[in-house]
N, C-alpha and C positions, 0 to 999 in steps of 0.2 A: 240867542247869539252863539254861533259855533266858532270854535277855535280850531285851527289847523296846525298840526305839528309837522315841521319839515324834517324828513328823514336825512340823517347824515350820509353824505356820499361815501361809497366804499373806498377804502384807502388804496391808493395806487401802489403797485408793487415797486419796492425799492430796487434800485439798480445797484446790485452788489458787485463790486469790482472783483474780477477773477472767476466768477461763476459762469460756466458756459451756458449758452442758450440751448433751447430744444433743437434748433437747426444745427448747432455745432455738434451736439451729441449724435444726432442722426448722421451727420457727415463722418464722424469718427467711426461709427458702427459700419457704415458702408465701405469705408476705406480700410477697415481692419482685415488682416490676412486671414484667409480661411483655415480653420484648424485641420491639420492632416495627421491624425493618429496613425502611427506605424504599427505594423504587426507585432514587432518586438515589444514596443511600449505597452500595447494593450495586453499582450500575453504576460508581461511582467506585472502589470497592475492586477490582473486576475490571480496570479500566483501570490502577490502580496496580500490580497484579500484572504486567500486560503490560509496563509501562514498566520494572519491576524486571528482568524477564527480558531486555528489550532492552538495559538498561544492563549486565547481566552479559555479554551477547554483543555488546558495542559494537564490538569490534575486528573480529569476523567480519562483522557487519552493515555496517560502514563499508567494509571491503575489498570486499564483494560489490557495494556501491553505487558504488564508485569505479572498479573495474577496467574495466567495459564502456565508459563514456564516455571514460575516460583513453586506452584503446587506440584507440578510433575517432578521437578528436581528434589523438592523436599521429601516427597514420598519415595521415589525410586533411589535417590542417592543418599538419603539420610535415614529415613524411617526403616526401610527394608534391611539395609546393612546392620542397623542397630538391633533388629529383632531376629537376625540370622537368616534373612531371606533375600540377601543381595543377589543380583544377577551377575554372572560372569560368562564371558565368551572365551573359550580356550580348548585346546586339544582338537583332535580330528581335523576336519577340513578347514575350519576357521583358523586354527593356529598355523597350519601349513600355508594358507593363503597369506597370513600376516607375516610369515617367515619367522615365527617365534614359537617356542615351546611353552611360554608363559600364558597367563590369562589376561584378559582385557576387561576392566570393570565396566559396568553398565553406564556410568556417567560419561565415559569416553564415547560410547556408541550413541548416547543421547544428544550430545552437543550439536552435531550437524543436523540431526532430525528435528530437534526443537527449533533451530534457526529456520529450517524450511517450513515448519508448521507455523511459526510466527510470520514468515513472509506471506504465506497463503492467507492466514486469518486476517492480518492487518491490511493486506492489499485489497481483499474483497470487501471487508467491512468498511474501509475508508472510502470506497467508491460506491458500492451498491446501496447501502442504507441512506446516505445523503441523496442519492439519485431518486430513490423511492419517495422520499419526502418532497423533493423539488418537483417531481412529476405528478404528485397526487394532491394532498391538501394544501401544501404551502404555495405551490405554483411559482416559486421563485426562479424557475428555469427560464421563464419568459423574460425576466430582467436580464439574465445572462445572455439570452439570444439577441438582445438589442445591441450588444457590443459591436463595434465597427470592424468585425473580423468574420471570416466564414465560420459556419457552425462547426465544421470539422476541427477548427482550431480550438474551439471550446472543448471538444471531445479529447483532443490531445492534452489540453491543460488538465482535464480531470485525471487522465492517466498519469501524468507527471506528478501531480499532487498526491495521488494515492501511492505511487511508487516511493515517494519520499517518506511517507508514514510507514510503509512496509519495510523500507531499509532501516529506519530508526528502530522499529520493533525487533528486527533480527539482531541488531547490534546490542540491544538491551539484554539479550540472552547471555552474552559473554560474562559479565560480572556476576550474574546469578549463579551460573553453573560453576564458576571458579570459587565462589564464596560459600555456597550452601551445599555441604556434603558431610558425610561422616568421616571419622579419622581413617586415613588410608584409602579413601574412595574418591580422591581428587581426579578429575579427568586429565588424561594425557593428550593434549592438543598442541599443535604448533602449525603456524602458517608456512607452508613450503614455498608458496609463490604468491606474493602480495598482489601483483597485477592480475593474475588469474582469479584470485579470491575476490577482488573488487569487481572484475568482469562478471563473475557468476552472481554476485549479490545484485548488481545493477540490472542485469537481464532478468533475474528471477523476480525482482521487484516490479519491473515493467510488465512482465508476463502476468503476475497476479493482479495488478491493478487494471490491465486491459481486460482480463477475464472478469473482474468485478464490473467494469463498464458494460460488457456484453450481458452479464446476468442482470444488472440493474435496469437494462432497457428492454429485456424480453420477458422478465418474470412478472407475474401478476402480483401487485402489492399485497393482495389479500392472502397470498400463499407463500409469504416470505419465510414462514417457519419451516417450510420444506427445504430451504437452503441448507440448514444444518443437518437435517435427517438424510437428505438424498445426496448432498454434494460434500459438505465440509467433513462430516463424520467419516464416511467411507474413504475420502481422500486422505484423511489423517491416519486412519487405522491401516490402510493399504499403501501408504506412501513411503515405506522404508524409514519411518521415523524411529522405531524401536528396534530395528534390526537392519543389517546391510542387505542390499539386493542380492548379493552373491550367496547369502545364507538360504535363499529360497530355492536353491538348485534341487533340493529333495522334492519340492512340489513344482515340477517344471511348468505345468499349465498355469499355475498362479504367477510364477515368475514372468511368464509371457503376458498374461492378462494385465498385470499392474503397469505395464509399459504405457498404457493409455492415460495414466495418472501423471499430471505435470509435477506433482510433489516428489515423485520418485527421482526425477532428474535434478531437482533442487537438492534433495538429501544426498544423492550420490555425488553431485558436483562438489558440495561442501565437504563431504567425507573424503573426497580425493585430495583436497588441499589442506584439510585440518587433521585428519587421521589416516594418512596414507598406508599405515601398517595394516589397516583393514581392507578386505576385498571391496572393490568398487567398480562401477561401470567405466568403460573407456571414456576419456575426456572428450574425444571427438563426438561421441554420441550425445554426451551431456550438453555440450555447446550447441550442437545442431538442433537438439530439441528445444533448448531455451531460446535461442535466437529465432528459430522457425516458429515456435509457439508464440513468441512476442509479436512477430509480424502478422501471423494469422489472426490472433485474437484482437490485435489493434485494428486491423482492417475490418473485421466483422463488427467489433464494438463501435467503431466510428460510423459505419453504415447504419447500424440499428439506432444509434444515438441521433444521427441526423434525421433519419426518417421519423423518429418519435417526436423530436422537437418541431419539425415542420408540420406534422399532423396534429 
């Protein structure tokens, strides 16, 4: 004798009041307005992401920006004067150019040059090295390329983000050179024109970051060590960081050759508004080089960046 068990019927779904049905949800989705991200909103979102990453790496970024000027100022403005080896610029053509018979300490000469050096170093490093990682093993550039904006806008965003870091790095030099020096070796600097000072800083920051974009898209990631040996080191040593451009008049051929170095115009422009008593380039030449260089490097960097992303 077999017994049969009757399976219980599946419970019927309860009718919850206020819960939309599948048809209602589908209708809501179909009637929802199409999202229309604007160029400005997308650009601001990408910049917000850059600042968030910068804030998370604030300690490393600050340390990188401080170490180079701190070491230079400590050695040249503190150690050398203490051991009797301080540098001074005075007498001869330099004093006649400055319009003074006195001497000018090395810290005064070093302030504009160190700011220009930080502009170049921070601008290139803030753009080039992240680009190398994004194009090589991380491949995160593909996520950025999916943003609802043209690829050239992403390139402009890279330039602006790098320029911000370059600007901050240059500003950090000021408290370092004003606080770290031997007795009697304080730099004599004063801003003669704040609008011109800001203009030079802005265009110098944009120029270095656009140069970093160009280098980051044309250089082989396996040869990035050449960036320091072939580009950054010669640009710093021959960029009028440690001496005014006018002091090279004794070596006329070198005075002409260094004009291909963008750092020369940054150093001389800052020297004109911070230490006008020193000889410096005409401001029209400085501004022409900074604005023209920014336009040229931005155009070339945007083209190579777009081609690299598409390929």
